Residue, then its C-alpha position, 0 to 999 in steps of 0.5 A: m495719302l494717295l491710296f487713302t484719297f483714291a479709296w475715299i473717292n471711289l467709295k462714293d460709287m461702290g456697290c460691292a457689299s464687301c468693299s463698303k467699309p474701308i479699313n485704314g483707307t483700304p476697302k474691306g474685302c477684295r482689297s483692290n484700293g477702289s478698283c474692284a477686280s470683280g467689277g462690282c464697285n463702280k456703276l456700269p462696270i466692265f469685265d476685261w476678259l482679255a486682261n490675262m492674255t499676255e500675248l495681246n500686249e505686243l499686238n496692242t495697237c488701240k490708242i483709245v482708252e475709256v475713262r469713267f467719271k461720276g455716275t454713269r458718264k463715260e467717254f473715250y480719250s486718245n492715248a497719244d503719248g503711249l502711256s502704260l494705262y490699266i483699269g483703275d488708273i487715275v488720269v488727267v484728261e483734256a476738257s473743253q476748257g481746262y482739264d478733268i480727272g477720271v478713272v480708266s474703265l477699259a483699255g486695250e483691244l476690248v475698247r474697239l468692241q466697246i466703241r462698236r457697241k456704243q457708236k455702231t461704227d468701227v472708226v471713231e475720231v477722238k479729239q480729246k486726249i489723256i494728258r498724264k497720270a494724276t499726281q497726288k496734288d491733282i487728286a487732292i484738288w479733285s477731292k476738295h471740289q467734290q466735297r462742295e457738290d452737295e452744298l451747291k446742290v442744296r443752294t441751287r434748289e433754294l434758288a430754283r424755288k426762289h425763281g418759282l421754277r418747276m424743276k428738280i436738281s438731282d446731281v452736281e458734277f464738278q470739273a477737276d480743276g474747279s472752273k466748271a460745274t454741271f447740274y443735272y435736273t429733271a423737269d416735266e416741261r421746258v424751263d427758262f432758267r436764264n435768270l437762275i444761271k445768272d444768280m448761280a454764276s454770281s454766287f458760286g463764281i464758276r461756269i455753269e452748265m445745266r443738263q436735263i436728263g430723264l427720270r430713268q437717267e436720274a435713277a441710273r446716276l443716283g443708284g439705289i436698291g430695287t424691290c428685288g434686293r439688288e442694285l438697280c439694273c440701270s446703274t450696274w449694267l443696263t444702258d439701253f432703256r426700252a419702252v415698257n407697256t402695261s401689256a407686258a404685265r398682262y402677258q405675265q399674269l401680274s397684278l396691275n398695281p402701279q405701286k408694285l410695277a413702278g420702279q425707283c424712277g416712277k416708271l414701269k420697271c425695265c425688268l418686265n421686258y426681260e422674260l416677256d419673249s419667253y411668255l409670248e412664246a409659251i402662250k401660243e400653245f394656250p387657247d384664246y380667252n374668248q373660246v368657250l368650253k362646252t359641256k352638257a352641264g353648261e358652258g365654261v368660260l376661261l378666267k385664268v391661265d397658269i403658264f408654268r403649271r400648264i393649267l387653265w381655270y374655267a368656271y360656269s358662265q352662270n356661276t363664276a365663283h366656282w373655278h375648276g383647274i383643267p390641264l392644257e392637254k384636256v382643254l385642247k382635246t375638249l375644244e377639238d371635240n366641241k368642233r365635232n359636236q362632242m361634249p363632256e359631262s361637266l367641268e368636274s369630269l375634266t378634273e377627275n383623276q387629278s390630286s386636289e393639291t395640284l388642282p385646287v378648286l375655289s370655295k363657293p360664295e356661301e362658304l366664304t361668309s365668315d371671317k374665320t373661313l376667309i382667314d383660313q383660306g388666306v383671303a382676308r387678314p385677321k383684325r387687330k384687337n385694338q382696331k377701331k371700327k368706322n361708324k358710317n352713321f356719324a353725325k355731320k357737323p353743321k357748316n358755318k353760315 
C-alpha cells in the first residue's frame, strides 16, 4: 500500500515516457518506484554524481537537505536529528503553521553547491527542519488532500468570475496536513481579492494564501510539450528566465512570426537565446547589409545571408527579384577591389564555377506567373478540388433603416 501510494503521487509529475504507465503500483521502465534514478521523472531534476562515492559518506558534514514539493517548488531544510536520508525519501517537514510533506531531491555534500548556485553564498541559515520520515498514515492523508486540489481550483475560478476579477487560477497546492492551500494565479494588473479570500475561507474552511506568478512560472509549474517535441525547458532544467528580444530571431535569420516564436507561456521562446552568441560571433565575418557590391552591370544589394553555408544573396538594385548566391570569400575580395575602383563584370561572373545545386538562383517574376510553376518550385500550394472561390463582387445586403 505504501509503494502504491508513493508511485501514484509521483506519477502526476512524471515526464519519463517509460515510467508513465504503472503496473501494479510500480512505474513501468526504470522500476524506481517514482524516484527515477535517471532524473527524468520529476520537474527540475538533479543528478547526484557523488552518490556512488562511498568515501564521502564518512566525511558528510552537510546537515542540510533539499526537499521538493508540487511543481517546481524546492526548499532547504535542516537535518538536525541526523536522519539517514537519500534521494526519493518522503519526509515530514516543518511549516509556518502545522507540517508539510515533501520528497528529498538532494542530500549530501552536493547540497552545498546547490546553495551556492541558488543563493550566491556559502553560508545559509535554515530555520525549518525535517521532523521525521513519513509513515503510511502521513502519506494517506497527504494523497487525500491532493485529490481536492482540482475541485478547489474549479470552484475558485467560479468565485473569481462572480466577483468580476481579471485573474486566472492556474494551480492549487495543499499543505500535507490540510490546514492551508496556496493558490497560484496570473494577472495582467493588480487584483483586489480581499472579498474573494473571505468567500474562499468560508466555503473551503481552510487558510488561504494567494501567490501571483508570471506566465513563464505558470508554464514551468504546469509543464507541457514544446514545438520541438520535448518537455518544456522551464519545467525540466531551466531556472533563470532571461529576457528574450525579437532581435535574437533576426540575427538567426528566423521568420518574425509571433505564432512560431512564442512558447506555451505566450512569450518569446527561451531557446532563442541558446545559440545567439554563436550567431553573433559568426556574423562578424560577414559584411554589413548596407554595403553595396559594385559591378560593371550594376550595383548589387544584399538581401539574405546564409551563415551555415557562408553564402550571401545579392540582386541588382533595378531587379531585386533575381537573386545570386555568392560565396563569402568572393564577396570580401570584391569589396576590397571596389575600394581600389576595380569592379567585376557582373554578379553572374562571381557565381561562375559553382554548381547550381549549391548556389541556386531564384526565378524571374515572368516565370512565376502560372500556378503550376509556383507549385513546382514550392512557392504555392495546390488548390483543392472542392475549394470554393471567393466572389469579390458580391452584392451587399442593404442595411435595415
